[in-house]
VOTI-749956 format. One record per atom (N, C-alpha, C): x, y, z. Coordinates in steps of 0.02 Angstrom, whole numbers, padded with zeros to 5 digits, always signed. Atoms other than C-alpha are relative to their C-alpha. Layout:
<recs>
XYZ
...
</recs>
This chain:
<recs>
-00054-00054-00005
-00545+00763-00914
+00065-00019+00056
-00036+00000-00051
-00488+00715-00744
+00015-00077+00013
-00032+00075-00008
-00450+00525-00770
+00079+00009+00007
-00081+00019-00040
-00273+00458-00716
+00077+00034-00062
-00053-00019+00047
-00113+00540-00833
+00009-00052-00044
-00018+00068+00026
-00067+00357-00880
-00061-00013-00044
+00053+00011+00029
-00229+00321-00952
+00018+00028-00068
-00006-00042+00052
-00228+00467-01044
+00047+00018-00073
-00059+00010+00036
-00063+00457-01121
+00027-00078-00042
-00024+00062+00022
-00045+00270-01161
-00058-00018-00047
+00063-00004+00041
-00214+00273-01248
-00007+00053-00091
-00017-00024+00068
-00172+00310-01438
-00078+00001-00030
+00066-00005+00046
-00326+00382-01561
+00013-00060-00037
-00001+00081+00040
-00422+00229-01651
+00002+00036-00074
+00016-00034+00096
-00446+00362-01804
+00046+00033-00011
-00075-00037+00026
-00306+00454-01883
-00057+00090-00019
+00052-00096+00007
-00381+00676-01880
+00046+00021-00028
-00041-00047+00033
-00226+00723-01989
-00020+00049-00049
+00045-00027+00049
-00333+00787-02115
-00044+00068+00036
+00050-00078-00028
-00424+00917-02001
+00046+00049+00021
-00060-00047-00032
-00360+01057-01922
-00050+00013+00082
+00028-00015-00083
-00392+01090-01729
-00043+00034+00023
+00074-00048-00033
-00559+01151-01656
+00019+00063+00036
-00015-00071-00034
-00546+01330-01602
-00046-00004+00044
+00019-00015-00056
-00597+01322-01440
-00020+00056+00055
+00007-00065-00038
-00688+01441-01336
+00034+00012+00047
-00032-00026-00067
-00611+01403-01173
+00051-00075-00002
-00054+00027+00014
-00478+01314-01244
+00078+00010+00063
-00049-00032-00077
-00358+01385-01077
-00014-00061+00024
+00038+00047-00048
-00469+01246-00995
+00009-00067-00001
+00007+00074+00022
-00441+01097-01085
+00055-00035+00012
-00055+00032-00033
-00315+00963-01060
+00054-00010-00037
-00050-00026+00000
-00148+01008-01080
+00064-00054+00004
-00066+00048-00054
+00014+00902-01057
+00044+00028-00028
-00054-00014+00012
+00168+00983-01117
+00004+00076-00008
-00032-00059+00000
+00251+01151-01096
+00055+00000-00013
-00072+00005+00018
+00414+01237-01170
-00013+00078-00002
+00004-00060-00010
+00478+01413-01174
+00077+00021-00038
-00025-00042+00006
+00599+01521-01245
-00001+00073+00014
+00006-00074-00025
+00578+01700-01260
-00082+00026-00008
+00070+00019+00001
+00390+01629-01297
-00030-00057+00053
+00026+00056-00017
+00290+01497-01216
-00048-00047-00048
+00017+00062+00065
+00218+01349-01309
-00043-00057+00036
+00011+00070-00058
+00079+01216-01213
-00059-00025-00060
+00026+00059+00051
+00011+01074-01311
-00051-00047+00037
+00030+00054-00026
-00130+00936-01271
-00058-00025-00049
+00045+00056+00034
-00282+00858-01342
-00035+00035-00058
+00029-00017+00070
-00365+00883-01500
+00043+00036-00044
-00039-00051+00025
-00227+00971-01566
+00009+00059+00014
+00001-00027-00037
-00223+01103-01450
+00082+00024-00010
-00081-00037-00019
-00066+01228-01459
-00021+00080+00007
-00004-00084-00017
-00067+01404-01357
+00062+00023+00001
-00076-00039-00018
+00076+01508-01358
-00009+00077+00024
-00005-00026-00042
+00109+01657-01251
+00056+00033-00010
-00060-00033-00013
+00231+01803-01239
+00011+00036+00044
-00020-00021-00067
+00201+01862-01070
-00018-00041+00055
+00024+00057-00038
+00144+01701-00999
-00048-00002+00043
+00089-00025-00021
-00030+01780-00956
-00038-00014-00042
+00039-00001+00045
-00127+01797-01092
+00020-00084-00068
-00004+00057+00039
-00126+01636-01206
-00050-00005-00069
+00018-00014+00048
-00173+01609-01376
-00020-00065-00061
-00006+00067+00014
-00241+01456-01474
+00038+00006-00086
-00025-00020+00074
-00143+01443-01655
-00052-00048-00023
+00051+00015+00042
-00225+01379-01805
+00064-00071-00021
-00056+00043-00013
-00139+01201-01803
-00047-00082-00060
+00031+00051+00050
-00167+01054-01956
-00012-00048+00023
+00014+00049+00011
-00226+00935-01875
-00052+00004+00073
+00025+00039-00053
-00344+00843-01706
+00026-00066+00064
-00058+00079-00051
-00225+00706-01641
+00022+00060+00068
-00055-00019-00067
-00169+00743-01453
+00048+00003-00006
-00051-00014-00008
-00029+00814-01437
+00039-00018+00071
-00019+00017-00059
+00091+00737-01295
+00043+00056+00028
-00085-00022-00015
+00277+00836-01308
-00001+00036-00056
-00009-00100+00058
+00324+01030-01364
+00086-00015+00026
-00076-00017-00043
+00509+01044-01366
+00024+00093-00056
-00021-00026+00051
+00580+01244-01437
+00057+00009+00025
-00038-00018+00014
+00713+01284-01492
+00015+00081-00039
-00001-00066+00019
+00741+01484-01530
-00052+00027-00031
+00054-00011+00019
+00617+01512-01651
-00051-00044-00025
+00038+00045+00037
+00587+01349-01712
-00049-00049+00074
+00056+00041-00029
+00450+01230-01624
-00019-00067-00022
+00015+00052+00015
+00426+01056-01628
-00060-00032+00040
+00067+00007-00038
+00258+00977-01564
+00012-00095-00025
+00014+00081+00024
+00228+00763-01568
-00059-00014+00061
+00060+00037-00052
+00080+00655-01501
-00010-00059-00034
+00050+00071+00021
-00039+00504-01552
+00018+00004-00082
-00025+00028+00066
-00017+00426-01714
+00058+00024-00016
-00083-00018+00024
+00163+00449-01721
+00003+00071-00036
+00019-00043+00032
+00116+00623-01757
+00076+00058+00016
-00034-00065-00028
+00254+00791-01769
-00019+00048-00032
+00019-00053+00012
+00218+00959-01790
+00076+00039-00020
-00056-00026-00008
+00339+01087-01838
-00013+00062-00026
+00006-00066+00011
+00342+01290-01831
+00042+00025-00025
-00058-00081+00002
+00466+01417-01904
+00002+00059+00041
+00027-00090-00004
+00382+01566-01826
-00013+00005+00070
+00008+00006-00071
+00384+01541-01627
-00081-00047+00022
+00043+00046-00009
+00220+01427-01658
-00054+00042-00036
+00051-00033+00037
+00116+01552-01747
-00036-00041-00061
+00033+00038+00045
+00087+01433-01904
+00053-00074+00019
-00008+00069-00005
+00111+01237-01910
+00020-00039-00077
+00016+00058+00031
+00138+01108-02030
+00019-00077+00020
-00026+00066-00031
+00173+00912-02022
+00040-00037-00052
-00074+00069+00030
+00336+00802-02035
-00036-00032-00008
+00000+00074+00015
+00269+00664-02002
-00079-00022+00031
+00082+00013-00033
+00084+00575-01958
+00023-00092-00031
+00002+00087-00028
+00097+00377-01939
-00062-00044+00051
+00070+00077+00007
-00082+00300-01902
+00018-00059+00022
-00003+00084+00015
-00040+00149-01967
+00034-00067+00083
-00052+00015-00034
+00091+00127-01807
-00056-00031+00067
+00067-00010-00059
-00068+00148-01682
+00055-00008+00079
-00035-00014-00067
+00083+00214-01545
+00010+00078-00001
+00014-00054-00006
+00069+00378-01478
+00073+00017+00012
-00048-00012-00010
+00241+00485-01443
-00018+00011+00048
+00006-00053-00088
+00282+00553-01258
+00033+00036-00010
-00049-00040+00004
+00428+00661-01302
+00039+00021-00054
-00055-00021+00047
+00531+00755-01408
+00045+00051+00009
-00046-00052-00037
+00706+00842-01397
+00023+00037-00072
-00049-00013+00055
+00822+00940-01515
+00049+00020+00028
-00057-00028-00021
+01007+00945-01514
+00035+00067-00022
-00007-00084+00027
+01014+01098-01625
-00043-00007-00064
+00073-00025+00040
+00897+01148-01773
+00009-00069-00047
-00008+00039+00029
+00948+01001-01866
-00023-00076+00009
-00021+00074-00008
+00969+00838-01770
-00054+00008+00078
+00059-00007-00054
+00821+00787-01649
-00020-00094-00004
+00021+00056-00030
+00744+00638-01563
-00074+00004+00022
+00040-00008-00049
+00571+00592-01522
-00019-00081+00004
+00010+00055-00001
+00510+00437-01443
-00073-00009+00036
+00062-00011-00017
+00348+00351-01366
+00001-00082+00043
+00021+00054-00020
+00259+00209-01324
+00017-00050-00043
-00008+00058+00028
+00310+00020-01343
+00066+00016-00049
-00080+00006+00064
+00495+00076-01410
-00016+00050-00050
+00016-00035+00038
+00432+00200-01514
+00059+00050-00014
-00038-00029-00026
+00581+00299-01551
+00020+00013-00105
+00000-00019+00071
+00620+00413-01736
+00059+00046+00005
-00050-00061+00004
+00778+00527-01779
+00016+00029-00071
+00012-00039+00066
+00787+00674-01884
+00066+00011+00002
-00059-00026+00023
+00965+00735-01967
-00020+00054-00048
+00023-00052+00033
+00871+00881-02062
-00063+00042+00022
+00052-00051-00025
+00780+00984-01954
-00087-00033-00004
+00060+00017+00036
+00626+00867-01984
-00031-00025-00057
+00040-00011+00086
+00616+00863-02163
-00020-00078+00003
+00023+00103+00000
+00631+00647-02140
+00013-00026+00065
-00013+00037-00081
+00610+00542-01995
+00013-00074-00007
+00002+00037-00005
+00666+00392-01984
+00022-00063+00084
+00000+00043-00065
+00629+00228-01861
+00086-00025+00037
-00059-00003-00021
+00757+00174-01746
-00015-00055+00054
+00001+00020-00054
+00766+00027-01631
+00052-00049+00060
-00061+00003-00040
+00884-00013-01479
-00008-00034+00048
-00009+00056-00066
+00906-00168-01390
+00057+00001+00066
-00044-00028-00071
+01051-00080-01281
-00040+00002+00049
+00036-00036-00083
+00900-00007-01168
-00039-00033+00016
+00032+00058-00046
+00836-00177-01125
+00052-00021+00062
-00035+00019-00052
+00880-00264-00982
+00024-00039-00018
-00060+00044+00038
+01038-00390-00977
-00053-00076-00015
+00041+00067+00012
+00896-00543-00979
-00055+00016-00050
+00050-00029+00059
+00796-00460-01116
+00044-00013-00063
-00058+00005+00062
+00974-00445-01221
+00004-00061+00002
-00009+00058+00023
+01017-00615-01210
-00050-00047-00010
+00088+00037+00025
+00833-00692-01251
+00021+00043-00082
-00020-00034+00062
+00858-00564-01416
+00039-00032-00047
-00059+00029+00038
+01021-00642-01442
-00014-00058-00030
+00001+00074+00010
+00970-00820-01444
-00078+00004-00064
+00052-00023+00065
+00810-00729-01568
+00043-00036-00071
-00013-00012+00027
+00938-00686-01669
+00032-00054-00039
-00035+00052+00028
+01049-00835-01696
-00059-00053-00041
+00044+00037+00014
+00879-00941-01710
-00024+00002-00075
+00064-00017+00038
+00762-00848-01812
+00022+00074-00013
+00008-00053+00021
+00833-00681-01882
-00037+00037-00017
+00063-00024+00033
+00686-00640-01981
-00039+00022+00061
+00044-00010-00034
+00602-00611-01832
+00037+00026+00083
-00007-00032-00054
+00711-00528-01723
-00006+00071+00017
+00018-00065-00041
+00664-00346-01750
-00065-00008+00009
+00066+00012-00024
+00480-00411-01737
-00012+00006+00073
+00018-00004-00053
+00495-00475-01569
+00065+00075+00054
-00043-00048-00042
+00627-00334-01506
-00051+00056+00008
+00056-00054+00014
+00476-00210-01581
-00039-00002+00098
+00051+00001-00057
+00364-00294-01441
+00029-00006+00066
-00015-00010-00045
+00474-00297-01307
+00028+00055+00017
-00016-00082-00022
+00520-00121-01287
-00036+00007+00059
+00026-00048-00068
+00460-00022-01151
-00031+00061-00023
+00044-00078+00034
+00354+00142-01158
+00062+00039+00036
-00041-00060-00009
+00473+00294-01174
-00022+00049+00021
+00046-00057-00018
+00430+00439-01063
+00014+00064-00007
-00043-00055-00004
+00561+00561-01054
+00064+00005-00017
-00075-00030+00004
+00718+00650-01140
+00022+00049+00028
-00014-00078-00041
+00830+00743-01038
+00068+00010-00009
-00072+00030+00026
+01007+00796-01090
+00019+00046+00059
-00026-00005-00089
+01091+00823-00905
+00095-00024-00037
-00049+00006-00014
+01275+00864-00915
+00032-00043-00074
-00029-00003+00075
+01321+00835-01114
-00016-00106-00016
+00033+00081+00008
+01233+00646-01086
-00061+00006-00032
+00081-00004+00001
+01049+00613-01137
-00014-00045+00057
+00026+00044-00048
+00945+00536-01009
-00064-00021-00031
+00078+00030+00010
+00784+00411-01042
-00029-00029+00036
+00034+00065-00083
+00685+00335-00914
-00089-00002-00040
+00089+00028+00047
+00515+00243-00953
-00031-00051+00061
+00016+00034-00031
+00426+00107-00910
+00046-00061+00031
-00045+00062-00015
+00497-00031-00795
+00058+00002+00018
-00060+00025-00043
+00617+00026-00704
+00059+00051-00060
-00052-00031+00057
+00694+00113-00878
+00031+00071+00028
-00012-00056+00006
+00837+00233-00866
+00063-00031-00025
-00051+00029+00044
+00971+00229-01004
+00026+00079-00010
-00033-00078+00024
+01090+00359-01058
+00081-00015-00057
-00037+00012+00068
+01192+00400-01221
+00050+00046+00006
-00023-00056+00006
+01337+00497-01250
+00028+00009-00061
-00006-00031+00075
+01316+00515-01444
-00078+00009-00020
+00058-00019+00010
+01145+00580-01445
-00047-00061-00015
+00034+00044-00002
+01050+00423-01419
+00011-00053-00056
-00037+00058+00055
+01162+00310-01571
-00017-00047+00041
+00004+00080-00035
+01180+00187-01439
-00014+00017+00090
+00028-00036-00090
+01136+00184-01239
+00041-00053+00052
+00014+00040-00054
+01188+00113-01069
-00047+00003+00030
+00051-00001-00034
+01055+00070-00959
+00046-00031+00059
-00035-00033-00070
+01095+00118-00775
-00069-00084+00051
+00009+00068-00040
+01039-00047-00678
-00027+00024+00057
+00044+00013-00071
+00915-00045-00527
-00046-00027+00023
+00044+00040-00018
+00802-00109-00409
-00072+00018-00030
+00064-00019-00013
+00645-00024-00416
-00011-00016-00091
+00023+00012+00056
+00542-00069-00563
-00062+00025-00042
+00039-00042+00029
+00414+00033-00582
+00022+00087-00040
-00008-00045+00044
+00372+00181-00717
+00036+00065+00015
-00025-00104-00022
+00461+00377-00702
-00014+00015-00049
+00045-00068+00045
+00394+00516-00790
+00059+00050-00021
-00056-00043+00028
+00564+00619-00768
+00062+00003+00032
-00083+00016-00010
+00746+00641-00736
-00009+00064+00016
-00011-00068-00013
+00808+00794-00676
+00093-00001+00025
-00065+00006-00043
+01005+00854-00609
-00024+00058+00051
+00012-00017-00029
+00965+00917-00452
+00046+00069+00037
-00065-00030-00020
+01136+00988-00418
+00065-00008-00012
-00040+00021+00039
+01308+00973-00468
+00014-00080-00007
-00037+00068+00015
+01335+00780-00439
-00062-00045+00036
+00038+00051+00004
+01150+00712-00399
-00057+00026-00059
+00038+00009+00046
+01037+00654-00536
-00058-00042+00032
+00073+00036-00027
+00829+00618-00475
-00054-00034-00048
+00051+00023+00028
+00707+00510-00538
-00067+00009+00039
+00082-00010-00029
+00504+00543-00500
-00024-00031-00048
+00055+00042+00035
+00371+00429-00573
-00065-00020+00047
+00054+00044-00042
+00235+00291-00512
+00006-00007+00053
-00007+00002-00096
+00173+00294-00343
+00034+00051+00035
-00042-00035-00053
+00262+00452-00272
+00062-00032+00004
-00069+00023-00004
+00431+00362-00311
+00056+00043-00026
-00069-00056+00016
+00587+00484-00315
+00060-00041+00023
-00045+00023-00003
+00738+00408-00329
+00083+00064-00015
-00069-00041+00021
+00940+00492-00340
+00053-00038+00003
-00042+00008-00017
+01081+00456-00368
+00055+00059-00018
-00061-00060-00033
+01226+00563-00292
+00073-00032-00035
-00067-00001+00021
+01411+00551-00384
+00010-00075-00035
-00006+00093+00026
+01375+00395-00492
+00015-00062+00042
+00021+00085-00051
+01345+00271-00335
-00061-00021-00036
+00082+00038+00013
+01189+00176-00312
-00038+00054+00012
+00050-00034-00008
+01026+00227-00315
-00024+00015+00051
+00041+00008-00074
+00929+00288-00158
-00066+00023-00011
+00074-00052+00004
+00754+00334-00133
-00025+00051+00050
+00017-00053-00037
+00680+00477-00065
-00064-00014+00026
+00082+00012-00042
+00520+00420+00048
-00027+00063-00016
+00040-00036-00020
+00376+00506+00012
-00085-00014+00003
+00083+00023-00022
+00230+00417+00065
-00045+00014-00033
+00067-00018+00044
+00116+00474-00083
-00021-00066-00044
+00041+00053+00038
+00005+00353-00186
-00005+00014-00068
+00016-00005+00070
-00012+00473-00346
+00079+00001-00034
-00061-00004+00061
+00120+00474-00495
+00013+00074+00024
-00024-00086+00017
+00237+00626-00500
+00015-00009-00060
-00038-00022+00067
+00275+00686-00673
+00024+00040-00002
-00038-00029+00010
+00378+00829-00656
+00037+00039+00036
-00047-00045-00080
+00537+00900-00571
+00008+00057-00036
-00011-00070+00004
+00572+01080-00570
+00051+00032+00035
-00075-00058-00032
+00752+01184-00523
+00012+00045-00036
-00027-00039+00017
+00806+01311-00532
+00054+00037+00045
-00046-00027-00049
+00960+01333-00420
-00025+00028+00065
+00027-00016-00069
+00879+01343-00253
+00000-00037+00045
-00028+00055-00066
+00890+01265-00081
-00059-00082-00009
+00044+00042+00011
+00734+01184-00131
-00034-00045-00084
+00019+00038+00072
+00667+01028-00275
-00075+00001-00002
+00090+00009+00003
+00478+01046-00329
-00021-00039-00040
+00028+00068+00030
+00394+00898-00390
-00088+00003-00011
+00085+00011-00029
+00218+00881-00457
-00025-00050-00035
+00010+00066+00037
+00104+00765-00506
-00087+00000-00002
+00067+00029+00019
-00073+00679-00513
-00056+00029+00046
+00033-00028-00049
-00234+00741-00418
+00034+00086+00046
+00008-00058-00016
-00148+00909-00415
+00054+00043+00081
-00067+00013-00047
+00001+00865-00308
+00074+00045-00003
-00062-00045-00012
+00145+00993-00256
+00050-00007+00034
-00044+00034-00034
+00289+00925-00185
+00066+00031+00033
-00047-00027+00005
+00428+01006-00109
+00075-00029+00044
-00078+00026-00041
+00609+00934-00056
+00063+00045+00010
-00049-00063-00024
+00743+01033+00038
+00047-00046-00011
-00058+00016+00007
+00922+01015-00009
+00039-00004+00066
-00024+00086+00002
+01032+00905+00054
-00062-00048+00003
+00050+00053+00021
+00905+00778-00005
+00023-00060+00049
+00026+00034-00027
+00851+00659+00115
-00009-00058-00034
+00010+00078+00042
+00875+00460+00045
+00014-00068+00051
-00018+00063+00025
+00864+00304+00070
+00028-00070-00003
+00014+00089+00036
+00914+00107+00046
-00061-00018-00025
+00055+00023+00044
+00766+00071-00078
-00016-00087+00019
+00021+00060-00020
+00667-00084+00002
-00050-00017-00017
+00081+00008+00026
+00539-00162-00110
-00036-00042+00023
+00054+00024-00055
+00459-00255+00018
-00025+00029+00046
+00033-00048-00057
+00413-00113+00132
-00051+00009+00006
+00066-00017+00000
+00256-00112+00181
-00029+00079+00001
+00012-00087+00023
+00152+00056+00120
-00001+00042+00101
+00000-00049-00073
+00111+00100+00322
+00065-00001+00047
-00072-00017-00014
+00286+00084+00361
+00040+00052-00023
-00056-00064+00046
+00351+00228+00262
-00018+00073+00050
+00007-00060-00040
+00392+00385+00354
+00036+00053-00067
-00010-00050+00030
+00413+00543+00239
+00087+00013+00015
-00060-00036-00004
+00598+00607+00211
+00009+00065+00049
+00007-00065-00025
+00648+00757+00305
+00009+00055-00062
+00025-00029+00059
+00622+00898+00212
-00039+00005-00052
+00061+00026+00059
+00486+00823+00132
-00082+00045+00009
+00050-00044-00005
+00326+00937+00119
-00052+00006-00052
+00016-00005+00067
+00176+00926+00015
-00071+00053-00018
+00089-00043-00011
-00012+01022-00034
-00020-00001-00081
+00038+00004+00084
-00124+01019-00191
-00039+00047-00013
+00031-00041+00031
-00193+01122-00291
-00098+00009+00007
+00069-00025+00008
-00391+01189-00269
-00020-00075-00026
+00010+00042+00036
-00446+01092-00396
-00001-00086-00003
-00034+00057-00006
-00340+00941-00377
+00001-00048-00070
-00019+00001+00056
-00321+00935-00555
+00069-00038-00012
-00084+00034+00028
-00162+00812-00635
+00038+00056-00016
-00066-00059+00060
-00009+00937-00673
+00039-00055-00033
-00070+00034+00022
+00095+00858-00794
+00061+00036-00034
-00058-00043+00020
+00219+00986-00837
+00005+00063+00023
+00007-00036-00007
+00264+01122-00761
+00073+00061-00003
-00055-00046-00012
+00390+01305-00794
-00018+00049+00010
-00032-00060-00013
+00464+01450-00766
-00010+00062-00059
-00015-00037+00058
+00436+01605-00874
-00027+00053+00028
+00014-00078+00001
+00435+01797-00860
-00032+00024+00073
+00033-00013-00078
+00405+01785-00655
-00053-00035+00005
+00064+00043+00008
+00262+01663-00695
+00026-00068+00018
-00010+00086-00011
+00271+01484-00625
-00069-00048-00048
+00051+00034+00056
+00140+01394-00772
-00005-00061+00020
+00030+00074+00009
+00062+01222-00761
-00028-00023-00046
+00050+00036+00040
-00010+01122-00888
-00023-00058+00051
+00016+00062-00053
-00142+01010-00807
-00044-00012-00043
+00040+00029+00038
-00283+00914-00841
-00063+00042-00027
+00048-00078+00020
-00409+01094-00823
+00032+00045-00018
-00032-00070+00032
-00275+01179-00932
+00054+00026+00042
-00080-00052-00035
-00155+01319-00904
-00013+00025+00084
+00022-00022-00049
-00135+01354-00725
+00056+00037+00037
-00073-00063-00045
-00016+01521-00624
-00010-00042+00052
-00015+00003-00040
+00046+01439-00490
+00034+00032+00060
-00046-00038-00053
+00087+01511-00328
+00081+00007+00006
-00071+00007-00006
+00265+01565-00327
+00007+00020+00104
-00043-00007-00056
+00377+01599-00169
-00014+00079+00006
</recs>
């Protein structure tokens, strides 16, 4: 339960569990949960196909779900909800998460989804490990896999062009092997952002049909991306690394001097940005954000936290995977289930 988040997410289930129904666990609110979203209700998803819903942000009820596959992501659009997870599984609910059907399950791919988003009631994308990328244009009734070479670095794209010219029959196979993990999708200022493994940051102006990779020196994994003010994008991820881009200029690092992964960025138009991560870490960064030029060769002992940085941990130190504000509550999904975090 308290193993690191990346080990939990990258490890795909060996056996398919699609024919089973999620076990109604007596302590389900204390089980591993991996994502949360809301409109006028809240939905949280996690291990063994657990799905919890709430109308007040306080009392959560487990729903009957036609799978025991671990669910890693959920997105809410009005009354409609989609959840995604291991075995390339996608579930759908039309009634605020009360009843569920399986829209897709492909255990033969041996890849988990890590995120899912819908632009409207018909068009959506689900992404995950090793370049897993599926699209729907009919509300999830059908899903089609896509491979996007434009997400890769210039060097990898050059290599793939050589493969295409020399051995066209192996091009797609080689592309599928090179693509990194896709961890998070966010719509920001009418652009779709995708972040993931090996310093991946890419944007799309057409709902992910084509991509432009944003190059940066840092090559670690990113777990989240967010707009923190009118002109600043923030990235957070592996080993406490945080970066900002102001006015589309060069990326700068925000020193945190942390060693644990940061999984979630929470913005609410306040003067401070909140970040949450492994080991129950809760970080506050005061605006304006203090940032420096990234030095890939800097020794850890030379690190000085940014001005306006502060951090604390939850009592149980359970990894915090995602956080949302709802109905006056600050609700976290963690390795130890639902947690109500204290608000200022």
